[in-house]
N, C-alpha and C positions, 0 to 999 in steps of 0.2 A: 562572306563567312565560309562558303564552300571551298575556298582556297586554303583554309586552315589545315595544318598538318596534325597528325596524331600527337606529335610532340608539343605543339602549341596548346591543344586541348588538355593534354596532361599537365602542362605547367599551370594552366588556369585552375584546374581542379586541385593540384597540389597546394596552390597558394590560397585557396578559398578560405574565408574566415570561419566558416562553420564546418563541423566534422562531416566527412563523406566517406562511406564505406561501401564496397561492392562485394556481394557474396555470390557464389556459384550456385544457381538453382538446379543444376543438372546432377549435382553430386549429393548423396545423402549427408545430412547434417549441415548443408549449406555453408561451407567454410568460407572465410574471408579470403578474397584474392587481391584486395586493394584497400588501403586505408590512408587517408591523407594526414598531413602533419597536425592539422587542427584537432582531428579526432584523437590522435595519439597523445597530444598535450592535454586534452580534456579528460581522457580516461586514465592517464598515467602509465599506460603500457606502451613500450616501443612498438613501432610498426612490425618489426621482425617477430615479436612475440604474438602479434595478432594474426598474422598470415597463417592460413591453414586451420584456424580454430573457429568455433562457433561463438558468437557474441554472448551466449549464455554465461560465459565465464565472468562477465561483468556483474552478474547478479549474485555470485558467490553462493552462500547458503540461503539467501533470501529468495527462495524459489516460488513461494506461494503468493504470487502477485497477479492481479486481474489483468494487468498489462501484458504479461507473458502469454496468457490465454488468448487475448485479443490478437496479438501478433501471430501466434500459432494458427488460429482460425483463418486469419487473412492470408497467410502463406498457403494454407491448404486450398483456399479458394482462388488463389492467384490474384488477390485484390490488394489495393493500397491499404495502409493502416497508419493511424496517428495515435501515439500513446505517450503518456508520461510514466517513466519507469525508474525505479530505484536501482542505481548502479553503484559499484564500489571500486575504488582504486586499489592498487596492490597493497597500499598501507592500511587498507580497511576503511578509509574515509568515504562517507556517503555523498553522492551527488545525484540530483534529479536530472535525468536525461530525457529531454523532449525529442521524440523520435518520429520521423516520417519515413515509412518504408514504401518504396514504389517498385512494382514488378516491371521487368523489361522483357519484351517478347520478340521473337524472330519473325521472319516473313510468314511463317506458317502459323503464327499465333501461339507458339509454345513459349512458356516462360523460361528464359535462359539465365537471367541474373536478377538479383534484388539489389537496388540501390537504397542505402539508408542515409538520411540527412539528420544530423545530431546537433543539439544545442544544450549546453549546461543551463538548466532553468533554476538552479538553486537560489541564485541572488534574486531573480525575478519573483520567485515564490516568497522569499523572505520580505521583499519590499512591495509586494503587490497590494493594491487597494483592498481593504478588508470589507468589501461590499459584495453582495451576490452578483451584481452586474460586472464586477471587476474581473471575473474569471469566466472563461467559456464553459458551457455545460459539460463538454467531454472531460474537463479537468475537475469540475466540482462534484460530479456524481459517480458513485460506484456502480459499475454496469450490472453486476449481479443482483444487488439488493435495492438499488435506488437511494441508498443512504448517502451521506457525504463521503467522498473519497478520502483516503488517508491524507493525501496531499492538502486538500482543502481543509479538512478537520485540523490538521497541524497548524495551518495558517491562522484559523480562527482561534485556536487554543493559544497561540502565541499572542495574538491581539488581546484576548481576554485576560491572560496572565499579567500583561503589562498594566491593564486597567485595574485589576485587583490589587496589584502592588501600589499603584498610584492612589487608589481610593481606600485602601486597607479594608477590603471586604473579603468574605470567605469565598473560596472557589474549590470545586470538587471534581475529581476525575474518577470514573468507574470503568474498569475493564471487565467485560463479560466474555467468557470462553465456553464454547460448547464442549461438554464432557465427552471424551472418547470419540471424537469425530473421525479419527483415523480408522478405528475399527468399524465405524458405521459406513465409511466409504468402502472399506474392504468387502462389505456385504452387499451394499446397494450401488457400488461403483460411483463414479464422479457425478453422474446425473442425479442419483438419489441424494448424494451429499450436498449438491448445490440446492436442491429443493429444500432440504433440511435447513440450510443456511438462510434461504429466503424466508422461510416461515418464522424462524427465530428472529430474524431482522425485523419483520413486520411487528412482532410483539414488542420488541425493545423500542422501535421507532414510535409506536403508538402509545407507549407508556411515559414518554417524556415530551410533554406538550407545552410547557411554560415558555415564555418569551426568551429566557436566557439559556434554555436547554439546547444542546447540540448532540446529535447522534451520528456516528460514522462507523464504517467498517474498517477496522485496523488492519487485519490480515487474516486470511483463512476463515476460521470460525470464531474469530475474536472481534469484539465490538467495543468502541470507546464512547463514553457518555460524559459530556461536560455539563456541570450544574453550577449555579451561582447561589451564594448565600446559604448553603446547606452545611450544617455541622456534620462531622463524620458519622455520628450516631444516626442521624436522620437519613443520610445517604445510604448507609448500610441497611437500614430498615426497608427503604424503598427498593434496594437491590434484591432483598429477600422476596418482596412482593412480585417483582419482575420474574425472579427465578421460579416462583410458584406458577405464574401465568404460563411460562414455557412448559413447565411440568404438566400443567392442565391441558396442553395440546394433545397429550397422550400419543405422541409419536413413538411407535414401538422401536426399541433399540435391542436387537437380538443379542448383543453382548453387553448389555447395560447392567448385568448383575442383579442385585436386589431391586434396583430402581426400575428396571425393565423398560423405562421410557427415556427419551432424550431429555437431558437436564443441562443446566449451565452453572458454572461457578463464577465467582466475581471477586475482584480486589478493589478496595475503595481507599482513596486518599483525599483528604480535605484539610484545608488550612487557610489562614490569612497570610499570604506570602510576604515575607520581609523583602525590602528593596534589593538586598544583596543576594537573594536566593535565586539561582537560575531555574528555568523551567525544567531542565533535565532532572532536577531533584524530585519534582512532582511525578514525572514519568517513571523514574527509578523506584520511588516509594510505592506507586500503584502497581508496578510490575512485581515487586517483591511481595506485596499483599496477595496478588493473584497466584503467585507460585505457592505461597503458604496455603491458600485456599485449595489448590489442586492436590496438595499433599494430604489434606484432611479427608479427601474423598469427593464423591460427586455431590452436586447441588449444595455447595458450601460458599460461605461469604467470609472474607477476612478484611480487616481494616489495617491500614498502614500504621506503623509505630514510629515514634519520634526518630529512632535510630535509622529508619529507612530513608529519611530525607538527607542523610549525610554520607 
């Protein structure tokens, strides 16, 4: 092996079946200095467009991801990291990137480069076993809150959606969002914001304890709850109960207006899904309900309307 030339090693890496990227650790923003063909094919960007850039471009506007924070912290400590991160191709399509980042050090121990190994995990997630044992802990759990990660929640949601269609039973989705979390972070910085998210997560997680209930962190200060067999009216009523429990924490919000305390708003969507209706319709309807709720003001609940599913 010692007789291999640099060109031979380069040809091996160039032809590797998984994406490989090398970034310069000695330069601010850690620009890409090498990307192989497999990575370019996976992310949809030509190699020439990747060189000199930071791979943050692959997250687009989807910046509030726990995986981004985990990578940042690992780089700051000069440690390896393994994450599952949402990336986007130039045409806007989402793919789940299973990423392993490994620091490379010189003889003096200084980190000179970061090597990233990348795999498109989208198909594996869609086809994974729907059992807790089927996915590793680092993929199942949201690091900040201990709730289900978004990736795992979406897998379970897809499974239960198909079952609800097959068995013709009611399924419900609730999205909770912390009101004015941005201004809260501006006052108490990220550490305070994370503490707020964790406290709200504990309340929501403790409020849904039935066998068919699932709770996950969707993104930022937004949480998703999957319920089974609940009509929209019942789900909305319980969302109000949960909202009051969060209000009763009496977490002071310096810019909370008349409320003065941290509150949450929610959007609720519930139905017996027809066989031909895609899961995206439920997500769209619930998101629309949450947006209406936010427009109503703090500590509000809105229910999806029939038009929201189309």
